[in-house]
N, C-alpha and C positions, 0 to 999 in steps of 0.2 A: 556770769563772768568766769573766765578761766581761773582755775584754782592756782594759787601762788604759794609755794611751800616756803617754810622758814629756811630750809637748807636742802642741798641735794649733792650728789656726786656727779660731776661732769668730767668723766674720763675720756676726753676727746683726743683721738689720735693715739699714737704710740709714745711710750716714754722716750724722752730725749736723752742723748748721750750726756752724762753728767761729767763734771771735771774730774771726779774721782770714782773709783770702782764702788759698787754697792757694798763690798766688804769693808771699805773704809768707813762708810756711814754706819754700817752695822757695828763696827768696833767702837765708834763714838757713842752710839746708843747703849752698847753694853757697858761702857764706862759710866755713862749717866745713870743707868739702872743700878749700878753698884753704889753710886752716890745716894740715890733715892733710898736703897735698902738701909744704908748706914744712917740716914737721917729720918727714916720712918715715913717717907713720902710715897703715897700711892698714885698720885697723878701730878706730873710736872706740866705747868702751863707757861709756855714761853711767849713773850710778845715782842722781843727785840729782833731787829734785823740780824744782829751778829749770831745769836744763839739759834735762831730759826735756820739761817744759812748754814751754820756749822753742823747742826745735827740732821738737816734734811736735804741740803743742796739747793733749796729754793731761797733766793734773795728777793724780797718783795719791794714794791714801790708803793708806799703807803697812800700818798695823795689824800691825807685826811681820814683814811679808813684804818680800822684795826686789823691786824693779822696775827696768826698764832700758830703754835705747834703744841700738841698735847701728847705726852708720852706716859704710858702706863706700863705695867709689867708685861703686857702682851701686845699693845698697839703703839703706833706712832703715826700721827695724823696731822698734816698741815691744814690750817683753816684760812680760807681766802675769800676775798670779795668777788661778787659776780662779775664786776667789770673786767676781771682778768680772764674769764671763761676757763678754758682747759689748760692754760699755760702753767699755772701753779702745780697742777697734777703731773704735767709732763716733766717739770723741773724738780719735783720732789722724788727722792728715792722711795718714799713710803706712800701711804694712802693720803687722800686729800678730800676735804668737804668744802663746798662753796656755800657761803651763806648769802641770803638775799637782803635787800634793804626795803622790803615791802613794809616791815615794821621795825621799830627801833630795837636794838640789842639782840638781833638774830645772831650776831657774832658770839654772844655769850651762851645762847641756846645751843649753838653748834658745838661749842667747847664742852658744855654739860653733857651732850650726847656721847662724848667720849670719856670724860672724867668721871661722870656719875655725880650723884648728890651726896654730900656729907663726907667726902674724902679728905685725907690729909693732903693738902695741895701745896706744891712748891711753886714759887713765883720769883720774879726778878725785881728786887727793890730799887735797883738803879735805873729801871726803865718804866715800870708800871706807874702811871699817874694816880694821884689821889682819886680822881674821878673813876678811872677804870678799876682801881683796887676796890672801891666801894661796890662797883657792879659785880666783880668777881665774888665778893662776899655775899651779895644779894642773891645771885643766880646759882652759885655752886654750893652755898651753905657749908663751907669747909669745917670739919671738926677741928682742924688746926691749920695754920699757915706757917710754912717753912721757907725762909729766904734762901734761894739757890744761887744768888748772884756771885758770891765769892767762890763757891765750890766749882761752878761751871767755868768761871774765869781761870781758875787754877788748872782745870782740865785742858782748856784751850791753850794755855801757855806752853805746854809740852807738845811739840810738833811730831807728827808721824813722818816716816820716810816719804810718803806721798806728798805731804804738805811741804817738806823741805825741798822737794823737787819743784813744786809749783812756785815756792818763794824764790828759788834760784832763777827760774825762768822769768819771773816778774822783775827781779833785779837786772837781768840781762836786757829786758825791754826798756827799763828805765834808762839804762846806758845808751840804748839806741836813740831814745828821745834827747838825751844830753848831747850827743854828738851832732844831731840834727840842729839843735838850738845853737851850738857853737858855730856851725856852718852858716847859720842865718844872721848872726850878729854883724851889724855894720852901722856906721854912722848914718843917722837919719831914719833908720828902721824904727817902727813903733813897737812898744812892748807886746802888743797884741799880735803883731805879724810874726814875731820871733816865737811867741808862745804857741801859735797855731802850727808852725813848722814842727815843733817838738811833739805836739799832740798827734798830728797826722801821722808822723813817723812811727809813733808807738802803736796807734790803732792798726796800722798796716802790719806791723811786726806781730802783734797779738793775733790778728787774723791768720797770719802765715803759720805761727806756732801752734795755734789752737783753732783749727777750722771748725770745730763743733761747738765752740763756746758762744755765749751771748756777748755782744759788744756794747758796753755802756760805762759811763762814768770815769773813764780815764781823763786826766786833766793836767794842765801845766800852769804853774805860777812863775812868770818871768818878770823880775822887778829891776828897776834901775834907779840910780841916784838916791834920793831921799826915800823912795818907795821900797828900799831894801831894809828899812829899819825894823820891820816886823816879819816874822817867819811866814805868816798866812795873809800878807797883804794881797789884795786883788790885783789883777793885771789892768793896766791903763793904756791910754793911747799916747803916752809920753814918747817922744822921739829921742833916740840914743845920741849921746854927745861924747866926743873923744875925752878920755879921762874918767868916764863914769865908772863907779862901782856897780856891778851887776850881780844878780842872784838867780841862779838857774835851779828850778825845782820841778822834777818830773814825777808824775804819780800814775803809773799804769794800774788799772783795776781789772782783775781776771777772776770771774766767778766769785766775787766777794772778797778776793784776796788783794790787798793793797801792798805795794812796794814803793820805794821812794829813792830818788837821787837828788842831793842838794850840793851846789857848789858856788863859791865866790869866784867872780871873774872881774876883769877890768878891760875897758875898751881902749885899745891903742897903747896906752902907757899907764903906769901906776906911780904915784908920787911916793917919796921916801917915808913919810908919816904913815900913809895907808899900808905900804909894804911891811912896815914894822908890825902893825897890828895884825895884818893878814898872816904873816909868818908865825906870830905868837899863837894865833888861833889854830893854825895847821899843826904846830908843835903840840898844843893841847889835844888836838884830834888824835894824833899819833900816840901820845901818852895814854889817852883814854882807851884806845883800841888795845894797848898792851895790858890793860887792867882787866879786860873782859875774860875772866877765867872761871871755871866751875869752883864753887866754894867762896867766891867773893860776894859780898852783899851789895845791893844797889846803893845804900847809904854810904858804905865804906868807899866805894868807887867815886861817888859824888864828892865826898869830902877830900879825897886825894886830888881830884881835878880842881876843886876850889882852892886847895893850897898851892897848886901849880900857878893859877892865875893870880892869887894873892901875892906870891913872891915877885911877880912882874907888875904889880900895882894895876891889875886889869879886872879883878873880880867884880868891881862895881859896875862893869859894862855888861855882865852876864844877865840874860833876861828870862831864861826858863831852864828846865832840866836838861840833862845831857843825853838823853836817849829814851826809847820806849820799845815795847814789843811789837812784833809784826805777825800777821795772820789774817783772820777774818775781822777786818776793821776798815774804817774809812773816815773821811773828813766830816761826814754827817751821821755816822753811827759807830758804835763799838769802841771800846778802849780797855785794854787789859792793864788797868790801873795798878795792879800789883806788881808789874814789871816795868817800872820807870826809874830812870836814874835820877833820883831826888833824895834830899836829906831825910825825908820821912818815910821812905820805903825800905824795909828790912829784908825783903826777898833775897834769898841766896841763889845765885846763878847755878843752873844745872844743865848737863848735856841735853840737847834737843830744844833748848830755848833759842829764840831769835830776837835780837835786840839791835838797835841802832846806836851809833856814837855820832853825836851831832852838836858839838859845842858852838855857841853863837855869842859874839860880842857886838853890841850896838853902841856907837858914838853919835851923839846928837849933832845936828847941823851946826856949822860954825866952829866945831872943834877940829883940830888937825886929825886927819884919818877918818873923818865923818862917814857913817854908813853902817850897814849890817854885814857882818862876816860870818859865814856859816859853811861848814863842810859836814857831810852826812854819808856814812857808809852803813851797810847792813851786815851784821855778824851772826853766824851760827855758832852756838856754844858746843864744843866737843869735850871729850874726856881730858884732853891734854892742853886745851886752850880754845882758840876760836878760828873760824874760817871766814875771811872777808869775801863776800860774794859781789861786792860792788867793784867794777873794773874801770869806770871812767876816772882818769887821773885827777888829783887835787893839787892845788898850790900854784904859785906864780909861774913855774916853768912851763906849764901847759895852758894856763887860763888867763894870760894876758893876750887878747885876741883882737882881730879886726884891723 
């Protein structure tokens, strides 16, 4: 019978053009190695989509299989499943090892071939399951385990110039999707029809701006009526009716980088009670943007917006935090939880961070002004304040449509 190895290197074809220059990834790895030195880590073992993408350029599709990136003082190697053949090597700036599934846990044998046995191993507590952590300990026999979750998150929160350029482009693509959605809104159209118009427009724009990229995972949530009550409600086949409150949400994904545009709209006309709530949320949005400055803490900003809503007897309708970080993250992976506008986050804003302002009020069905109201812009923090990179207009002046 043909010999079947535990792992092999399948360097098929040439390296693909990555979204960033190799020097960008080398700088990220250099920053990681400084973290490793500071914490006494000899081998960092990453298993999350966000850190593997951030440090190597490869964004995996798990489909029930484990993937990894191992970084030591001298090596950086992605670990991928055989089903992907040579693509992970082509999309990694660094080396790659393919593990086979001829026997269980070849993934961990491949990691051990780079990390060695008995090392001080860094891992991600926010991603590694109890099952896989047990296998890490069994196969790598670490002399010590060090959690790198928070340190790597902090590194990702500060964006390079190349990342900021990417995020600006993503915000512009989100705007393209927003304008396409606005054009598609009409009485009788289904939510799914409007959503597809926005998604198609964004994917075409991404392909135009980034001809060498891989295209996957961009999406739209377009909601109407009661379906606007939650920020992440799925698209339905509901047909739009005159007077409906609408929620436009575009999410382009470019090489692992997610951006977003979210807007409240009304179809045809807006009643007086709804207009009052909408204008209050817009005012909170503008006030919140004015607070996003270096030196301000997330909790401090949150409490100031809370007070703004409390003065208007609206705070009880708030449903979640007022904003979050942007970069390598998505609806199904990644979250720079240390940079969210919530009462329990004390992170202080610094130049180079990217954060959204997205207040939302939800009033239940049967109440005057019922529905979910949400505006969402992306801001880059600079030395003297912020830069709003979202250009699609917000508010009643532009968004009573159809």
